[in-house]
DSSP file (Angstrom, degrees, kcal/mol; ACC not computed):
  #  RESIDUE AA STRUCTURE BP1 BP2  ACC     N-H-->O    O-->H-N    N-H-->O    O-->H-N    TCO  KAPPA ALPHA  PHI   PSI    X-CA   Y-CA   Z-CA
    1    1 A M    >         0   0    0      0, 0.0     3,-0.6     0, 0.0    58,-0.0   0.000 360.0 360.0 360.0 -13.7    0.0    0.0    0.0
    2    2 A T  T 3   +     0   0    0      1,-0.2     7,-0.0    55,-0.1    57,-0.0   0.523 360.0  75.6 -81.2  -3.2    3.0    2.3    0.3
    3    3 A D  T 3   +     0   0    0     54,-0.0    -1,-0.2     2,-0.0     2,-0.1  -0.023  68.2 138.1 -95.9  31.9    3.4    2.2   -3.5
    4    4 A L    <   -     0   0    0     -3,-0.6     2,-0.0     1,-0.1    -2,-0.0  -0.420  57.5-111.8 -71.5 148.8    0.5    4.5   -4.0
    5    5 A S     >  -     0   0    0     -2,-0.1     4,-2.7     1,-0.1     5,-0.2  -0.305  32.6-103.8 -70.7 166.4    0.8    7.3   -6.6
    6    6 A D  H  > S+     0   0    0      1,-0.2     4,-2.5     2,-0.2     5,-0.2   0.909 123.6  50.9 -59.0 -41.7    0.9   10.9   -5.4
    7    7 A D  H  > S+     0   0    0      2,-0.2     4,-2.4     1,-0.2    -1,-0.2   0.905 111.4  47.3 -64.1 -40.9   -2.7   11.4   -6.5
    8    8 A E  H  > S+     0   0    0      2,-0.2     4,-2.6     1,-0.2    -2,-0.2   0.910 113.5  47.8 -66.0 -41.7   -3.8    8.3   -4.6
    9    9 A L  H  X S+     0   0    0     -4,-2.7     4,-2.4     2,-0.2    46,-0.3   0.881 111.0  51.8 -66.4 -38.1   -1.9    9.3   -1.5
   10   10 A R  H  X S+     0   0    0     -4,-2.5     4,-2.1    -5,-0.2    -2,-0.2   0.941 112.7  44.7 -61.8 -48.5   -3.3   12.8   -1.7
   11   11 A L  H  X S+     0   0    0     -4,-2.4     4,-2.6     1,-0.2    -2,-0.2   0.905 111.7  52.9 -64.2 -42.3   -6.9   11.4   -1.9
   12   12 A L  H  X S+     0   0    0     -4,-2.6     4,-2.7     1,-0.2     5,-0.2   0.923 108.8  50.3 -59.1 -45.3   -6.2    8.9    0.9
   13   13 A G  H  X S+     0   0    0     -4,-2.4     4,-2.4     1,-0.2    -1,-0.2   0.914 111.1  48.5 -59.7 -43.9   -5.0   11.7    3.1
   14   14 A Q  H  X S+     0   0    0     -4,-2.1     4,-2.0     2,-0.2    -2,-0.2   0.923 113.3  46.8 -63.4 -44.4   -8.1   13.8    2.4
   15   15 A V  H  X S+     0   0    0     -4,-2.6     4,-2.3     2,-0.2    -2,-0.2   0.927 113.6  47.4 -65.0 -45.6  -10.5   10.9    3.1
   16   16 A V  H  X S+     0   0    0     -4,-2.7     4,-2.4     1,-0.2     5,-0.2   0.920 111.3  50.1 -64.6 -43.6   -8.8    9.9    6.3
   17   17 A I  H  X S+     0   0    0     -4,-2.4     4,-2.4    -5,-0.2    -1,-0.2   0.891 109.8  52.0 -62.9 -37.9   -8.6   13.4    7.7
   18   18 A R  H  X S+     0   0    0     -4,-2.0     4,-2.0     2,-0.2    -1,-0.2   0.908 108.0  51.5 -64.4 -41.2  -12.3   13.8    6.9
   19   19 A H  H  X S+     0   0    0     -4,-2.3     4,-0.8     1,-0.2    -2,-0.2   0.946 113.3  44.6 -57.1 -47.7  -13.1   10.6    8.8
   20   20 A L  H  <>S+     0   0    0     -4,-2.4     5,-1.1     1,-0.2     3,-0.5   0.830 108.2  57.5 -70.2 -31.3  -11.2   11.9   11.8
   21   21 A D  H ><5S+     0   0    0     -4,-2.4     3,-2.0     1,-0.2    -1,-0.2   0.884 100.2  59.2 -61.9 -38.1  -12.8   15.3   11.5
   22   22 A D  H 3<5S+     0   0    0     -4,-2.0    -1,-0.2     1,-0.3    -2,-0.2   0.784 100.0  56.9 -61.1 -26.3  -16.2   13.6   11.8
   23   23 A W  T 3<5S-     0   0    0     -4,-0.8    -1,-0.3    -3,-0.5    -2,-0.2   0.420 111.8-124.5 -85.6   2.0  -14.9   12.3   15.2
   24   24 A E  T < 5 +     0   0    0     -3,-2.0     2,-0.2     1,-0.2    -3,-0.2   0.894  51.1 164.3  57.3  45.6  -14.4   15.9   16.3
   25   25 A L      < -     0   0    0     -5,-1.1    -1,-0.2     1,-0.1     2,-0.1  -0.584  36.0-122.1 -88.5 152.9  -10.7   15.3   17.2
   26   26 A D     >  -     0   0    0     -2,-0.2     4,-2.3     1,-0.1     5,-0.2  -0.451  35.4 -98.6 -84.7 171.1   -8.2   18.1   17.7
   27   27 A G  H  > S+     0   0    0      1,-0.2     4,-2.4     2,-0.2     5,-0.2   0.865 122.2  52.5 -59.9 -39.3   -5.1   18.2   15.6
   28   28 A E  H  > S+     0   0    0      2,-0.2     4,-2.2     1,-0.2    -1,-0.2   0.902 109.8  48.5 -65.9 -40.4   -2.9   16.6   18.2
   29   29 A Q  H  > S+     0   0    0      2,-0.2     4,-2.6     1,-0.2     5,-0.2   0.921 110.8  51.6 -63.9 -43.1   -5.3   13.6   18.6
   30   30 A T  H  X S+     0   0    0     -4,-2.3     4,-1.9     1,-0.2    -2,-0.2   0.933 110.9  47.4 -58.8 -47.2   -5.4   13.2   14.8
   31   31 A L  H  X>S+     0   0    0     -4,-2.4     5,-2.9     1,-0.2     4,-0.7   0.885 111.4  51.1 -64.0 -38.6   -1.6   13.2   14.6
   32   32 A R  H ><5S+     0   0    0     -4,-2.2     3,-0.7     3,-0.2    -1,-0.2   0.917 108.8  50.8 -65.1 -42.5   -1.3   10.7   17.5
   33   33 A L  H 3<5S+     0   0    0     -4,-2.6    -1,-0.2     1,-0.3    -2,-0.2   0.884 114.6  44.2 -61.8 -36.6   -3.9    8.3   15.8
   34   34 A L  H 3<5S-     0   0    0     -4,-1.9    -1,-0.3    -5,-0.2    -2,-0.2   0.570 111.1-122.9 -82.7  -9.2   -1.9    8.5   12.6
   35   35 A G  T <<5S+     0   0    0     -4,-0.7     3,-0.2    -3,-0.7    -3,-0.2   0.779  81.4 115.2  72.4  26.4    1.4    8.1   14.4
   36   36 A L    >>< +     0   0    0     -5,-2.9     4,-2.5    -6,-0.2     3,-1.6   0.176  25.3 115.0-112.9  15.7    2.7   11.4   12.9
   37   37 A E  T 34 S+     0   0    0     -6,-0.6    -1,-0.1     1,-0.3    -5,-0.1   0.735  84.1  44.4 -62.9 -20.7    3.0   13.5   16.1
   38   38 A N  T 34 S+     0   0    0     -3,-0.2    -1,-0.3    -7,-0.2    -2,-0.1   0.479 118.3  43.3 -98.0  -3.8    6.8   13.6   15.5
   39   39 A E  T <4 S+     0   0    0     -3,-1.6     2,-0.3     1,-0.2    -2,-0.2   0.724 115.0  31.6-111.0 -30.3    6.6   14.4   11.8
   40   40 A L     <  -     0   0    0     -4,-2.5    -1,-0.2    -9,-0.0    -9,-0.0  -0.879  66.5-131.6-128.7 159.4    3.8   16.9   11.4
   41   41 A R    >>  -     0   0    0     -2,-0.3     3,-1.6     1,-0.1     4,-0.5  -0.786  33.8-110.2-103.5 154.2    2.3   19.8   13.3
   42   42 A P  G >4 S+     0   0    0      0, 0.0     3,-1.5     0, 0.0     4,-0.4   0.863 117.4  58.1 -52.9 -38.3   -1.4   20.1   13.8
   43   43 A R  G >4 S+     0   0    0      1,-0.3     3,-1.0     2,-0.2     4,-0.5   0.770  95.7  64.9 -65.9 -22.8   -1.6   23.2   11.5
   44   44 A Q  G <> S+     0   0    0     -3,-1.6     4,-1.3     1,-0.2     3,-0.4   0.655  83.8  75.7 -74.2 -14.0   -0.1   21.1    8.7
   45   45 A L  H <X S+     0   0    0     -3,-1.5     4,-3.1    -4,-0.5    -1,-0.2   0.793  83.7  66.3 -65.6 -26.5   -3.2   18.9    8.7
   46   46 A V  H <> S+     0   0    0     -3,-1.0     4,-1.8    -4,-0.4    -1,-0.2   0.918 100.8  48.4 -59.8 -42.8   -5.0   21.7    6.9
   47   47 A A  H  4>S+     0   0    0     -4,-0.5     5,-2.5    -3,-0.4     6,-1.2   0.880 112.4  48.2 -66.5 -37.9   -2.8   21.3    3.9
   48   48 A V  H ><5S+     0   0    0     -4,-1.3     3,-1.2     4,-0.2    -2,-0.2   0.934 109.6  53.4 -65.3 -45.2   -3.4   17.5    3.9
   49   49 A R  H 3<5S+     0   0    0     -4,-3.1    -2,-0.2     1,-0.3    -1,-0.2   0.851 113.6  42.6 -57.0 -37.5   -7.2   18.1    4.3
   50   50 A H  T 3<5S-     0   0    0     -4,-1.8    -1,-0.3    -5,-0.2    -2,-0.2   0.439 116.2-112.0 -92.0  -0.6   -7.1   20.3    1.2
   51   51 A G  T < 5S+     0   0    0     -3,-1.2    -3,-0.2    -4,-0.4    -2,-0.1   0.614  86.8 116.2  82.3  12.0   -4.8   18.1   -0.8
   52   52 A D  S   <S+     0   0    0     -5,-2.5     2,-0.4    -6,-0.2    -4,-0.2   0.546  75.2  40.5 -89.1  -8.1   -1.9   20.5   -0.8
   53   53 A R  S    S-     0   0    0     -6,-1.2     2,-0.3    -8,-0.1    -2,-0.2  -0.999  77.2-133.6-141.4 140.1    0.3   18.1    1.2
   54   54 A L        -     0   0    0     -2,-0.4   -44,-0.1     1,-0.1    -6,-0.1  -0.651  24.8-114.3 -90.2 148.2    0.9   14.4    1.0
   55   55 A L        -     0   0    0    -46,-0.3   -42,-0.1    -2,-0.3    -1,-0.1  -0.464  48.0 -89.7 -68.3 153.2    0.9   12.1    4.0
   56   56 A P        -     0   0    0      0, 0.0     2,-1.0     0, 0.0    -1,-0.1  -0.303  38.1-117.0 -62.2 151.6    4.4   10.5    4.5
   57   57 A R        +     0   0    0     -3,-0.1     2,-0.3     4,-0.1   -55,-0.1  -0.798  60.8 130.3 -93.6 100.3    5.0    7.2    2.8
   58   58 A N     >  -     0   0    0     -2,-1.0     4,-1.6     1,-0.1     3,-0.1  -0.991  60.0-128.4-152.4 150.0    5.5    4.6    5.5
   59   59 A A  H  > S+     0   0    0     -2,-0.3     4,-2.1     1,-0.2     5,-0.2   0.861 106.5  57.3 -65.5 -38.8    4.1    1.2    6.2
   60   60 A D  H  > S+     0   0    0      1,-0.2     4,-2.3     2,-0.2    -1,-0.2   0.911 106.3  50.5 -60.1 -42.6    3.1    2.0    9.9
   61   61 A L  H  > S+     0   0    0      1,-0.2     4,-2.8     2,-0.2    -1,-0.2   0.905 108.7  51.9 -61.6 -41.7    0.9    4.8    8.7
   62   62 A M  H  X S+     0   0    0     -4,-1.6     4,-2.2     2,-0.2    -1,-0.2   0.877 109.3  49.5 -65.1 -37.1   -0.8    2.6    6.2
   63   63 A V  H  X S+     0   0    0     -4,-2.1     4,-2.1     2,-0.2    -1,-0.2   0.924 112.1  48.6 -65.7 -43.7   -1.6    0.0    8.9
   64   64 A R  H  X S+     0   0    0     -4,-2.3     4,-2.9     1,-0.2    -2,-0.2   0.915 110.7  50.5 -62.2 -43.1   -3.0    2.7   11.1
   65   65 A I  H  X S+     0   0    0     -4,-2.8     4,-2.9     1,-0.2     5,-0.3   0.911 107.4  54.2 -62.1 -41.7   -5.1    4.1    8.3
   66   66 A D  H  X S+     0   0    0     -4,-2.2     4,-2.2     1,-0.2    -1,-0.2   0.928 112.2  44.1 -57.3 -45.4   -6.4    0.6    7.6
   67   67 A H  H  X S+     0   0    0     -4,-2.1     4,-2.7     2,-0.2    -2,-0.2   0.924 113.4  50.2 -65.8 -44.2   -7.5    0.3   11.2
   68   68 A L  H  X S+     0   0    0     -4,-2.9     4,-2.6     2,-0.2    -2,-0.2   0.915 113.1  45.2 -62.7 -43.6   -9.0    3.8   11.4
   69   69 A V  H  X S+     0   0    0     -4,-2.9     4,-2.8     2,-0.2    -1,-0.2   0.901 112.9  52.0 -66.8 -39.7  -11.0    3.3    8.2
   70   70 A G  H  X S+     0   0    0     -4,-2.2     4,-2.3    -5,-0.3    -2,-0.2   0.908 111.8  46.2 -61.2 -42.1  -12.1   -0.1    9.5
   71   71 A I  H  X S+     0   0    0     -4,-2.7     4,-2.5     2,-0.2    -2,-0.2   0.929 113.1  49.2 -65.5 -45.9  -13.3    1.4   12.8
   72   72 A A  H  X S+     0   0    0     -4,-2.6     4,-2.1     1,-0.2    -2,-0.2   0.916 112.9  47.4 -60.8 -43.9  -15.0    4.3   11.0
   73   73 A D  H  X S+     0   0    0     -4,-2.8     4,-2.0     2,-0.2    -1,-0.2   0.913 111.9  50.0 -63.9 -42.7  -16.8    1.8    8.7
   74   74 A A  H  X S+     0   0    0     -4,-2.3     4,-2.6     1,-0.2    -2,-0.2   0.892 110.5  49.7 -64.7 -39.1  -17.8   -0.4   11.6
   75   75 A L  H  X S+     0   0    0     -4,-2.5     4,-2.7     2,-0.2    -1,-0.2   0.882 109.6  51.5 -67.1 -36.6  -19.2    2.5   13.5
   76   76 A R  H  < S+     0   0    0     -4,-2.1    -2,-0.2    -5,-0.2    -1,-0.2   0.864 112.3  47.0 -66.2 -34.5  -21.2    3.6   10.5
   77   77 A T  H  < S+     0   0    0     -4,-2.0    -2,-0.2     1,-0.2    -1,-0.2   0.899 115.2  45.3 -71.3 -41.2  -22.6    0.1   10.2
   78   78 A T  H  < S+     0   0    0     -4,-2.6    -2,-0.2     1,-0.3    -3,-0.2   0.888 129.7  24.4 -69.7 -39.9  -23.4   -0.1   13.9
   79   79 A F  S >< S+     0   0    0     -4,-2.7     3,-1.0    -5,-0.2    -1,-0.3  -0.617  73.1 162.5-124.9  70.0  -25.0    3.4   14.0
   80   80 A P  T 3  S+     0   0    0      0, 0.0    -1,-0.1     0, 0.0     3,-0.1   0.727  76.5  37.2 -67.6 -21.7  -26.1    4.1   10.4
   81   81 A F  T 3  S+     0   0    0      1,-0.2     2,-0.4     2,-0.0     3,-0.1   0.365 110.3  60.7-111.6   5.6  -28.5    6.9   11.2
   82   82 A S    <>  +     0   0    0     -3,-1.0     4,-1.3    -6,-0.1    -1,-0.2  -0.829  40.5 176.9-143.6 101.9  -26.7    8.7   14.0
   83   83 A S  H  > S+     0   0    0     -2,-0.4     4,-2.0     1,-0.2     5,-0.1   0.808  90.4  61.7 -67.5 -27.9  -23.3   10.3   13.8
   84   84 A Q  H  > S+     0   0    0      1,-0.2     4,-2.5     2,-0.2    -1,-0.2   0.867 100.4  52.3 -66.1 -35.8  -23.8   11.4   17.4
   85   85 A M  H  > S+     0   0    0      2,-0.2     4,-2.7     1,-0.2    -1,-0.2   0.869 106.5  54.0 -67.4 -35.4  -24.0    7.8   18.6
   86   86 A R  H  X S+     0   0    0     -4,-1.3     4,-1.8     2,-0.2    -2,-0.2   0.931 111.1  45.3 -61.7 -44.7  -20.7    7.1   16.8
   87   87 A L  H  X S+     0   0    0     -4,-2.0     4,-1.4     1,-0.2    -2,-0.2   0.908 112.2  51.6 -64.3 -42.2  -19.2   10.0   18.8
   88   88 A L  H  X S+     0   0    0     -4,-2.5     4,-1.6     1,-0.2     3,-0.3   0.914 107.4  52.7 -61.7 -42.8  -20.8    8.8   22.0
   89   89 A W  H  < S+     0   0    0     -4,-2.7     3,-0.3     1,-0.2    -1,-0.2   0.907 109.3  49.6 -60.4 -41.4  -19.4    5.3   21.5
   90   90 A L  H  < S+     0   0    0     -4,-1.8    13,-2.5     1,-0.2    14,-0.3   0.803 120.2  35.8 -66.0 -28.6  -15.9    6.6   21.0
   91   91 A R  H  < S+     0   0    0     -4,-1.4    -1,-0.2    -3,-0.3    -2,-0.2   0.471  94.2  94.7-109.1  -3.6  -16.1    8.8   24.2
   92   92 A K  S  < S-     0   0    0     -4,-1.6     8,-0.1    -3,-0.3    11,-0.1  -0.763  85.1-104.9 -92.2 132.0  -18.1    6.7   26.5
   93   93 A P        -     0   0    0      0, 0.0     2,-0.4     0, 0.0     8,-0.2  -0.265  39.8-150.2 -53.8 138.5  -16.2    4.4   29.0
   94   94 A H  B > > -A  100   0A   0      6,-2.1     5,-1.8     3,-0.1     3,-1.4  -0.931  17.1-138.3-121.5 135.9  -16.4    0.8   27.8
   95   95 A R  G > 5S+     0   0    0     -2,-0.4     3,-1.2     1,-0.3    -1,-0.1   0.830 103.4  58.9 -62.3 -32.9  -16.4   -2.3   30.0
   96   96 A R  G 3 5S+     0   0    0      1,-0.3    -1,-0.3     2,-0.1    23,-0.0   0.656 106.6  48.9 -72.4 -13.4  -14.1   -4.1   27.6
   97   97 A F  G X 5S-     0   0    0     -3,-1.4     3,-1.0     3,-0.2    -1,-0.3  -0.093 127.1 -94.6-114.5  33.4  -11.5   -1.4   28.0
   98   98 A Q  T < 5S-     0   0    0     -3,-1.2    -3,-0.2     1,-0.3    -2,-0.1   0.894  83.3 -54.4  54.3  44.6  -11.5   -1.3   31.8
   99   99 A R  T 3 <S+     0   0    0     -5,-1.8     2,-0.3     1,-0.2    -1,-0.3   0.709 107.7 133.1  64.5  23.4  -14.0    1.5   31.7
  100  100 A R  B <   -A   94   0A   0     -3,-1.0    -6,-2.1    -6,-0.7    -1,-0.2  -0.695  64.9 -99.1 -98.2 157.3  -11.8    3.6   29.5
  101  101 A Q     >  -     0   0    0     -2,-0.3     4,-1.9    -8,-0.2     3,-0.3  -0.529  24.3-128.9 -72.6 138.0  -13.0    5.5   26.4
  102  102 A P  H  > S+     0   0    0      0, 0.0     4,-2.6     0, 0.0     5,-0.2   0.878 110.3  57.5 -53.8 -37.8  -12.3    3.7   23.1
  103  103 A L  H  > S+     0   0    0    -13,-2.5     4,-2.1     1,-0.2     5,-0.1   0.916 104.9  50.1 -60.7 -42.1  -10.7    6.9   21.8
  104  104 A D  H  4 S+     0   0    0    -14,-0.3     4,-0.4    -3,-0.3    -1,-0.2   0.889 110.3  50.2 -63.0 -38.3   -8.2    6.9   24.7
  105  105 A V  H >< S+     0   0    0     -4,-1.9     3,-1.3     1,-0.2     4,-0.3   0.921 110.1  50.5 -64.4 -43.4   -7.4    3.3   23.9
  106  106 A M  H >< S+     0   0    0     -4,-2.6     3,-1.5     1,-0.3     7,-0.4   0.860 102.7  60.6 -62.1 -36.1   -6.9    4.2   20.3
  107  107 A L  T 3< S+     0   0    0     -4,-2.1    -1,-0.3     1,-0.3    -2,-0.2   0.614  87.2  76.1 -70.0 -11.0   -4.6    7.1   21.2
  108  108 A E  T <  S-     0   0    0     -3,-1.3     2,-0.3    -4,-0.4    -1,-0.3   0.706 108.5-105.7 -71.8 -19.3   -2.2    4.6   22.9
  109  109 A G    <>  -     0   0    0     -3,-1.5     4,-2.4    -4,-0.3    -1,-0.3  -0.884  60.9 -24.0 129.9-161.9   -0.9    3.5   19.5
  110  110 A L  H  > S+     0   0    0     -2,-0.3     4,-2.4     1,-0.2    -1,-0.2   0.865 131.1  52.8 -60.6 -40.6   -1.2    0.6   17.1
  111  111 A N  H  > S+     0   0    0      1,-0.2     4,-2.5     2,-0.2    -1,-0.2   0.910 110.2  49.2 -61.8 -40.8   -2.1   -1.9   19.8
  112  112 A G  H  > S+     0   0    0      2,-0.2     4,-2.4     1,-0.2     5,-0.2   0.906 109.5  51.0 -64.7 -42.4   -4.9    0.3   21.0
  113  113 A L  H  X S+     0   0    0     -4,-2.4     4,-2.5    -7,-0.4    -1,-0.2   0.917 111.2  49.1 -59.7 -42.9   -6.2    0.8   17.4
  114  114 A T  H  X S+     0   0    0     -4,-2.4     4,-2.6     2,-0.2    -2,-0.2   0.922 109.6  51.4 -63.8 -44.5   -6.2   -3.0   17.0
  115  115 A K  H  X S+     0   0    0     -4,-2.5     4,-1.7     1,-0.2    -2,-0.2   0.923 113.0  44.8 -58.7 -45.7   -8.0   -3.6   20.3
  116  116 A V  H  X S+     0   0    0     -4,-2.4     4,-2.4     2,-0.2     5,-0.3   0.903 112.5  51.3 -68.2 -40.3  -10.8   -1.1   19.4
  117  117 A R  H  X S+     0   0    0     -4,-2.5     4,-2.9    -5,-0.2     8,-0.3   0.922 108.2  51.5 -64.0 -42.4  -11.1   -2.5   15.8
  118  118 A V  H  < S+     0   0    0     -4,-2.6     7,-0.2     1,-0.2    -1,-0.2   0.891 113.0  47.6 -59.5 -38.4  -11.5   -6.1   17.1
  119  119 A E  H  < S+     0   0    0     -4,-1.7    -2,-0.2    -5,-0.2    -1,-0.2   0.906 123.0  29.6 -69.6 -42.7  -14.2   -4.8   19.5
  120  120 A V  H  < S+     0   0    0     -4,-2.4     2,-0.8     1,-0.2    -2,-0.2   0.738 114.4  59.4 -94.8 -23.8  -16.2   -2.8   17.0
  121  121 A D     X  -     0   0    0     -4,-2.9     4,-2.3    -5,-0.3     3,-0.4  -0.832  60.2-175.8-111.7  94.1  -15.5   -4.7   13.7
  122  122 A C  H  > S+     0   0    0     -2,-0.8     4,-2.6     1,-0.2     5,-0.2   0.846  82.3  55.8 -63.2 -34.5  -16.7   -8.3   14.1
  123  123 A S  H  > S+     0   0    0      2,-0.2     4,-2.0     1,-0.2    -1,-0.2   0.890 109.8  46.6 -66.1 -36.4  -15.5   -9.4   10.7
  124  124 A Y  H  > S+     0   0    0     -3,-0.4     4,-2.5    -7,-0.2    -2,-0.2   0.911 111.2  52.4 -68.1 -41.9  -12.0   -8.2   11.6
  125  125 A G  H  X S+     0   0    0     -4,-2.3     4,-2.4    -8,-0.3    -2,-0.2   0.900 109.7  48.7 -59.7 -41.6  -12.2   -9.9   14.9
  126  126 A Y  H  X S+     0   0    0     -4,-2.6     4,-3.0     2,-0.2    -1,-0.2   0.908 109.9  51.9 -64.8 -41.3  -13.2  -13.2   13.3
  127  127 A A  H  X S+     0   0    0     -4,-2.0     4,-2.3     2,-0.2    -2,-0.2   0.908 111.1  47.2 -62.7 -41.7  -10.3  -12.9   10.8
  128  128 A I  H  X S+     0   0    0     -4,-2.5     4,-2.5     2,-0.2    -1,-0.2   0.930 112.9  49.2 -63.9 -45.2   -7.9  -12.4   13.7
  129  129 A N  H  X S+     0   0    0     -4,-2.4     4,-2.5     1,-0.2    -2,-0.2   0.914 111.2  49.4 -61.3 -43.4   -9.4  -15.3   15.6
  130  130 A D  H  X S+     0   0    0     -4,-3.0     4,-2.6     2,-0.2    -1,-0.2   0.904 110.9  50.0 -62.4 -41.5   -9.1  -17.5   12.5
  131  131 A A  H  X S+     0   0    0     -4,-2.3     4,-2.2     2,-0.2    -2,-0.2   0.909 111.9  47.5 -64.7 -41.8   -5.5  -16.5   11.9
  132  132 A L  H  X S+     0   0    0     -4,-2.5     4,-2.2     2,-0.2    -2,-0.2   0.900 112.4  49.9 -65.4 -40.0   -4.6  -17.3   15.5
  133  133 A H  H  X S+     0   0    0     -4,-2.5     4,-2.4     2,-0.2    -2,-0.2   0.921 110.9  49.0 -63.9 -44.3   -6.4  -20.6   15.3
  134  134 A A  H  X S+     0   0    0     -4,-2.6     4,-2.3     1,-0.2    -2,-0.2   0.894 110.8  50.8 -63.1 -40.1   -4.6  -21.6   12.1
  135  135 A R  H  X S+     0   0    0     -4,-2.2     4,-2.3     2,-0.2    -1,-0.2   0.912 110.1  49.5 -63.9 -41.9   -1.3  -20.6   13.6
  136  136 A Q  H  X S+     0   0    0     -4,-2.2     4,-2.5     1,-0.2    -2,-0.2   0.901 110.5  50.3 -64.4 -40.4   -2.0  -22.8   16.7
  137  137 A Q  H  X S+     0   0    0     -4,-2.4     4,-2.4     2,-0.2    -1,-0.2   0.906 110.2  50.2 -63.6 -40.9   -3.0  -25.7   14.4
  138  138 A A  H  X S+     0   0    0     -4,-2.3     4,-1.6     2,-0.2    -2,-0.2   0.900 111.5  48.3 -64.3 -40.4    0.3  -25.3   12.5
  139  139 A Q  H  X S+     0   0    0     -4,-2.3     4,-0.7     2,-0.2    -2,-0.2   0.902 112.0  49.3 -65.9 -40.5    2.3  -25.3   15.7
  140  140 A D  H >< S+     0   0    0     -4,-2.5     3,-0.7     1,-0.2    -2,-0.2   0.892 110.6  50.4 -65.0 -39.2    0.5  -28.4   17.0
  141  141 A A  H 3< S+     0   0    0     -4,-2.4    -1,-0.2     1,-0.2    -2,-0.2   0.812 105.3  57.5 -68.5 -30.2    1.1  -30.2   13.7
  142  142 A A  H 3<        0   0    0     -4,-1.6    -1,-0.2     1,-0.2    -2,-0.2   0.665 360.0 360.0 -75.0 -15.9    4.8  -29.3   13.8
  143  143 A R    <<        0   0    0     -3,-0.7    -1,-0.2    -4,-0.7    -2,-0.2   0.473 360.0 360.0 -80.4 360.0    5.2  -31.0   17.2
């Protein structure tokens, strides 16, 4: 996914920033979710949003974007008629995260993004479970 053309990367940046804008995040939160807090300043997100600046080309960013888009899609599926419910879900303490907000868990980094995606995106959770099961079977067969 890091071999995107400049136009594709520009469009991807615009779409991802719009998703995160829908979550009413500040610039610092957006940069932390993207793992870019050491590469960009919050004010530089305006240029990405308008297509005047490309996101950096790195594999970690692409993995984070995959999780963020997966979470956004799952929330739209779960709450198709209410953007306010999507925001509430992100900010309401959740029992599966030790009464912490899913957004706070996501802000911890890639592991946090994965935890939240597994919780909200059942198809991703099943895929992870299937992969772990297959790995365990392969290890058992090798013994």
